[in-house]
matplotlib code that plots the C-alpha trace (Angstrom):
import matplotlib.pyplot as plt

x = [0.0, 2.8, 4.5, 1.2, 0.7, 4.4, 4.1, 0.9, 2.0, 5.4, 3.8, 1.3, 3.4, 7.1, 7.5, 4.5, 6.0, 4.2, 6.5, 5.1, 5.9, 4.3, 2.8, 3.2, 6.9, 7.2, 5.5, 7.7, 10.8, 9.6, 9.2, 12.7, 14.2, 12.3, 13.5, 17.1, 16.4, 15.3, 18.5, 20.6, 18.8, 19.3, 23.0, 23.8, 21.9, 23.8, 27.2, 26.6, 25.1, 26.9, 30.3, 30.8, 28.9, 26.7, 23.5, 20.7, 18.4, 21.1, 22.0, 18.4, 18.2, 21.4, 20.3, 16.9, 18.5, 20.8, 17.9, 15.7, 18.5, 18.9, 15.2, 14.7, 17.9, 17.4, 13.8, 14.7, 17.5, 15.1, 12.6, 15.4, 16.6, 13.1, 12.5, 15.7, 14.6, 11.2, 13.0, 15.1, 11.9]
y = [0.0, 2.4, 1.8, 2.6, 5.8, 6.8, 6.1, 8.1, 11.1, 11.3, 10.9, 13.7, 16.3, 15.6, 14.1, 15.7, 15.9, 13.5, 10.9, 8.2, 5.0, 1.7, 2.4, -1.1, -1.1, 2.3, 1.1, -2.0, 0.2, 2.5, -0.6, -1.9, 1.5, 1.5, -1.9, -0.9, 2.2, 0.0, -2.0, 1.2, 2.6, -0.6, -0.9, 2.7, 2.4, -0.7, 0.8, 4.0, 2.4, -0.9, -0.2, 3.6, 3.7, 6.7, 7.1, 5.2, 8.1, 10.2, 7.2, 6.9, 10.6, 10.3, 7.0, 8.4, 11.5, 9.3, 7.0, 10.0, 11.4, 7.9, 7.4, 10.9, 11.0, 7.6, 8.3, 11.8, 10.3, 7.7, 10.3, 12.4, 9.3, 8.5, 12.1, 12.0, 8.7, 10.3, 13.2, 10.9, 9.2]
z = [0.0, 0.9, -2.5, -4.3, -2.4, -2.9, -6.6, -7.1, -5.0, -6.6, -10.1, -9.3, -7.4, -7.9, -11.4, -13.0, -16.5, -18.7, -20.3, -22.5, -20.6, -19.7, -16.3, -15.1, -15.9, -14.3, -11.1, -11.0, -11.5, -8.7, -6.4, -7.2, -6.5, -3.2, -2.3, -3.0, -0.9, 2.1, 1.7, 1.6, 4.7, 6.6, 5.7, 6.5, 9.8, 10.7, 9.8, 11.7, 14.8, 15.1, 13.6, 14.2, 17.5, 16.6, 18.6, 16.8, 16.4, 14.7, 12.6, 11.5, 10.5, 8.4, 6.8, 6.0, 4.3, 2.3, 1.3, 0.3, -1.9, -3.5, -4.2, -5.6, -7.7, -9.3, -10.2, -11.5, -13.6, -14.9, -16.1, -17.7, -19.5, -20.7, -21.8, -23.9, -25.4, -26.4, -28.1, -30.2, -31.6]

ax = plt.figure().add_subplot(projection="3d")
ax.plot(x, y, z, "-o")
ax.set_aspect("equal")
plt.show()
């Protein structure tokens, strides 16, 4: 459910430029990016808390910021790539 809400809100408010794309493929790609983001979040949290000894709440804030940048950047790059592909056609 969270993935669906994230996809719909980001499609409407963040990446509102219309790009001709298969919506099922776009949703699956969004899901894969999100899954990788969860992995990044967990890994960074583990490194900062367990290995570096940083307080877990500070580690969570940092890992959340890194994950946000990952999710946004990869999706934005995907849309830029798809837009350039549309211009070539």
